[in-house]
C-alpha positions in Angstrom: -0.1 67.6 173.0 3.1 68.8 174.6 3.0 72.3 176.3 5.1 75.2 175.0 7.9 75.7 177.5 7.8 79.0 179.2 10.5 81.3 178.1 13.9 81.7 180.1 14.5 85.2 182.0 17.0 86.1 179.6 14.6 85.4 176.5 11.8 87.5 178.6 14.5 90.5 178.8 15.6 90.3 175.4 12.0 90.4 173.9 10.5 93.0 176.0 13.8 95.5 175.5 13.7 94.8 171.8 9.8 95.7 171.8 10.6 98.9 173.8 13.1 100.1 171.3 10.8 99.2 168.3 7.8 100.9 170.1 9.9 103.8 170.7 11.0 104.1 167.1 14.9 103.6 167.9 17.2 101.4 165.7 18.8 99.6 168.8 18.6 95.8 169.9 18.9 94.0 173.1 22.3 92.7 172.0 23.6 96.1 171.3 23.2 97.1 175.0 23.5 93.6 176.8 26.5 93.7 179.0 26.9 97.5 179.3 27.4 98.8 183.0 26.4 102.3 182.2 23.0 103.9 182.2 22.5 102.7 178.6 18.7 103.4 179.0 19.1 107.2 179.3 20.8 107.4 175.6 17.2 107.2 174.1 14.2 108.5 175.0 10.1 107.4 174.6 6.9 109.3 174.9 4.6 108.6 177.8 2.1 107.3 175.3 5.0 105.0 173.9 5.7 103.6 177.5 2.1 103.4 178.0 1.8 101.1 174.8 4.9 99.0 175.9 3.7 98.3 179.3 0.2 97.2 177.6 2.1 94.9 175.3 4.2 93.5 178.2 1.2 92.7 180.3 -0.3 90.7 177.4 3.1 89.1 176.8 3.6 88.1 180.6 -0.1 86.6 180.4 0.2 84.7 177.4 4.0 83.6 177.1 4.7 83.5 181.0 1.4 82.3 182.2 1.1 85.2 184.6 -2.2 86.2 186.3 -3.3 89.5 185.0 -2.6 91.5 188.2 1.0 89.9 188.4 1.6 90.6 184.8 0.6 94.3 185.4 2.9 94.5 188.4 5.7 93.0 186.4 5.4 95.2 183.3 5.6 98.4 185.7 8.6 97.0 187.4 10.3 96.6 184.0 9.4 99.9 183.0 10.9 101.4 186.2 14.2 99.2 185.7 14.9 99.3 181.8 12.4 102.0 180.4 13.6 104.7 178.6 13.5 108.3 179.9 10.4 110.3 178.9 10.8 113.2 176.5 7.4 114.7 177.0 6.9 114.1 180.6 6.3 117.8 181.7 4.0 118.6 178.5 
């Protein structure tokens, strides 16, 4: 039985960005922000709880699809949140 190939870096980024927008409730896709040189991730917001949900989803995605160990998946999810995560609209509440 053939193994399913791991997704490319671009596929991973596209998938996690699309999931972030979905969890945050925004009708935006990776394709709409790809290639932008500005701080596009500051145009939309998400709650801390939505970010937690997104990071939890990413950890499972990285473990299953990218074959990462749990600690590495957790670190990668945190880094993705820092790099591409939307700003919080309820951080000080």
